[in-house]
C-alpha positions as CSV (number, residue, x, y, z in Angstrom):
1,M,-43.3,-51.9,172.3
2,A,-46.5,-50.5,170.9
3,G,-48.2,-52.2,168.0
4,I,-50.6,-54.8,166.8
5,D,-50.5,-58.3,168.4
6,N,-51.8,-60.6,165.7
7,S,-52.3,-63.4,168.2
8,R,-55.4,-61.4,169.5
9,E,-58.6,-61.5,167.6
10,F,-60.0,-58.3,166.1
11,I,-63.2,-57.1,167.8
12,P,-65.3,-54.7,165.7
13,V,-66.9,-51.8,167.5
14,R,-70.1,-49.9,166.6
15,I,-69.3,-46.3,165.8
16,A,-71.8,-43.4,165.2
17,V,-70.6,-40.4,163.3
18,L,-72.0,-36.9,163.9
19,T,-71.2,-34.0,161.7
20,V,-71.9,-30.6,163.3
21,S,-72.5,-28.0,160.7
22,D,-75.0,-25.2,159.9
23,T,-74.5,-25.6,156.2
24,R,-73.5,-29.1,155.2
25,K,-75.7,-31.8,153.7
26,L,-74.9,-35.5,153.7
27,E,-73.7,-35.4,150.1
28,E,-71.3,-32.6,150.9
29,D,-70.0,-34.0,154.2
30,R,-66.4,-34.7,153.3
31,S,-65.2,-35.0,156.9
32,G,-68.0,-37.3,158.0
33,Q,-67.3,-39.4,154.9
34,V,-63.6,-39.7,155.7
35,L,-64.6,-41.2,159.1
36,V,-67.2,-43.5,157.6
37,D,-64.7,-44.8,155.0
38,R,-62.0,-45.4,157.6
39,I,-64.4,-47.1,160.0
40,A,-65.4,-49.5,157.3
41,A,-61.9,-50.1,156.1
42,A,-60.8,-50.9,159.6
43,G,-63.5,-53.5,159.9
44,H,-65.7,-51.6,162.4
45,L,-69.5,-51.1,162.0
46,L,-71.2,-47.8,161.3
47,A,-73.9,-47.7,163.9
48,D,-75.5,-44.4,162.7
49,R,-74.7,-41.1,161.0
50,K,-76.3,-37.7,161.4
51,I,-75.7,-34.1,160.6
52,I,-76.8,-31.5,163.3
53,R,-76.6,-27.8,163.4
54,D,-74.2,-26.0,165.7
55,E,-76.6,-25.9,168.6
56,R,-75.2,-27.0,172.0
57,A,-78.4,-28.5,173.4
58,Q,-79.2,-30.5,170.2
59,I,-75.7,-31.8,170.0
60,A,-75.7,-32.9,173.6
61,E,-79.2,-34.5,173.2
62,Q,-77.9,-36.6,170.2
63,L,-74.8,-37.6,172.1
64,R,-76.9,-38.7,175.1
65,A,-79.3,-40.7,172.8
66,W,-76.4,-42.6,171.3
67,C,-74.8,-43.1,174.8
68,A,-78.1,-44.7,175.9
69,D,-78.3,-46.9,172.8
70,P,-76.6,-50.3,173.4
71,A,-75.9,-50.6,169.6
72,V,-73.4,-47.7,169.9
73,D,-70.0,-48.2,171.5
74,V,-68.2,-45.0,170.2
75,V,-69.4,-41.6,168.9
76,I,-67.1,-39.5,166.8
77,S,-68.2,-35.9,166.0
78,T,-66.6,-33.6,163.4
79,G,-67.0,-29.9,163.4
80,G,-67.7,-27.2,165.9
81,T,-64.4,-27.5,167.8
82,G,-62.9,-24.1,166.8
83,L,-62.9,-20.7,168.4
84,T,-65.8,-18.9,166.7
85,G,-69.1,-18.1,168.4
86,R,-71.0,-21.0,166.7
87,D,-68.4,-23.6,167.7
88,V,-70.1,-25.4,170.6
89,S,-69.3,-29.1,170.1
90,V,-66.7,-29.1,172.9
91,E,-69.1,-27.6,175.3
92,A,-71.9,-30.0,174.3
93,H,-69.5,-33.0,174.7
94,R,-68.4,-31.8,178.1
95,D,-72.1,-31.5,179.1
96,V,-72.4,-35.2,178.5
97,Y,-69.0,-36.6,179.7
98,E,-68.8,-38.5,182.9
99,K,-65.0,-38.6,182.5
100,E,-62.9,-36.6,180.1
101,I,-59.9,-38.2,178.4
102,E,-57.6,-35.3,178.7
103,A,-54.7,-37.0,176.9
104,F,-56.7,-37.4,173.7
105,A,-56.6,-33.6,173.2
106,T,-52.9,-33.5,174.0
107,V,-52.0,-36.3,171.6
108,F,-54.3,-34.8,168.9
109,T,-52.4,-31.5,169.3
110,M,-49.1,-33.3,169.0
111,V,-50.2,-35.0,165.8
112,S,-51.6,-31.7,164.5
113,L,-48.5,-29.8,165.3
114,N,-46.5,-32.1,163.1
115,K,-49.0,-31.6,160.2
116,I,-50.1,-28.0,160.4
117,G,-47.6,-26.3,162.8
118,T,-48.7,-23.7,165.3
119,S,-52.2,-23.6,163.7
120,A,-52.8,-26.7,165.9
121,V,-53.4,-24.3,168.8
122,Q,-56.8,-23.4,167.3
123,S,-58.2,-26.9,167.8
124,R,-60.2,-27.9,170.8
125,A,-60.5,-31.6,170.0
126,T,-61.7,-33.6,173.0
127,G,-62.6,-37.1,174.2
128,G,-64.5,-38.5,177.0
129,V,-66.7,-41.3,178.3
130,A,-70.4,-41.4,179.2
131,Q,-72.6,-44.3,180.0
132,G,-69.9,-46.8,178.9
133,T,-69.6,-45.0,175.5
134,Y,-66.5,-43.3,174.1
135,L,-67.1,-39.8,172.7
136,F,-64.6,-37.9,170.5
137,A,-65.0,-34.4,169.1
138,L,-62.8,-33.7,166.1
139,P,-62.3,-30.6,164.0
140,G,-64.4,-30.2,160.8
141,S,-61.7,-30.6,158.3
142,P,-61.1,-33.9,156.4
143,G,-57.4,-33.6,157.2
144,A,-58.0,-33.4,160.9
145,C,-60.4,-36.4,160.7
146,K,-57.8,-38.4,158.8
147,D,-55.1,-37.4,161.4
148,A,-57.2,-38.3,164.4
149,W,-58.3,-41.6,162.9
150,D,-55.0,-42.7,161.4
151,E,-52.7,-41.5,164.2
152,I,-54.9,-42.2,167.3
153,L,-58.3,-43.8,167.0
154,S,-57.4,-46.6,164.6
155,A,-55.0,-48.0,167.2
156,Q,-57.0,-47.3,170.3
157,L,-60.2,-48.8,168.8
158,D,-58.3,-52.0,167.8
159,Y,-58.4,-54.7,170.5
160,R,-55.1,-56.1,169.1
161,H,-53.2,-52.8,169.8
162,M,-50.7,-53.3,172.7
163,P,-49.8,-52.4,175.3
164,C,-53.4,-51.2,175.8
165,N,-56.4,-49.9,174.0
166,F,-59.9,-48.5,174.5
167,V,-61.7,-51.7,173.4
168,E,-60.2,-54.0,176.1
169,I,-61.5,-51.7,178.9
170,M,-65.0,-51.2,177.4
171,P,-66.6,-53.8,179.7
172,R,-65.2,-52.0,182.8
173,L,-66.3,-48.4,181.9
174,E,-69.4,-48.7,184.1
175,E,-68.0,-51.0,186.8
176,H,-68.8,-48.3,189.3
177,K,-72.5,-49.0,188.8
178,Q,-72.1,-52.7,189.7
179,R,-73.4,-53.7,193.0
180,R,-70.7,-54.5,195.5
181,K,-71.0,-57.8,197.3
C-alpha cells in the first residue's frame, strides 16, 4: 500500500526553483512562489531561485550549473512547457537529461485530466535525471505547480513514502560512474 512510513526518518532535499518567463519579475512570480512555499512547508530546503527568459540555451545552461552544484539535489522549473513558439523549457530540459522519467509526464497528465479535463493535452511537463540531480519542468500556472507538487512530487521527494521514492535512490543515480572492481 502506498503511503508514508512514519518509522522512517524524513530526509530534507535541496531544491532549486527556476521560473521561465519573458515578463515576470520575482515579486510577480506566483507559480515559483507556490513551489517555494510548498518546499518549505514540506521541510525541504530552497537551494536557489532564479527567473530566466524563454531562451533554450540559457535555460539549459542554468540547469547544467545546478546539476554540477553539490548543494542542489532537485531542480523544478515552471513555465515554458506549452505549445507556443517561445515555449522551450522541455527542449532545454531534454538537452540536459541523461535519462528521462517518462512516467512523470504520464502521471502529471492523469492528475491534470482530473482537474482541467482535456486541456491537459496542452501540457508538456517532463522529468529527468542529469549528474545525479532530478529535473522537473512544470507548466507556468500556479494550479499546475500545486497539482504537480501535491499529487506527485511531495510523495516522491519524501524518503518515508513507500513502496518507493526518488530520495532513496539518489545515492545510486550515478553508480554507472563508479569504478568496477
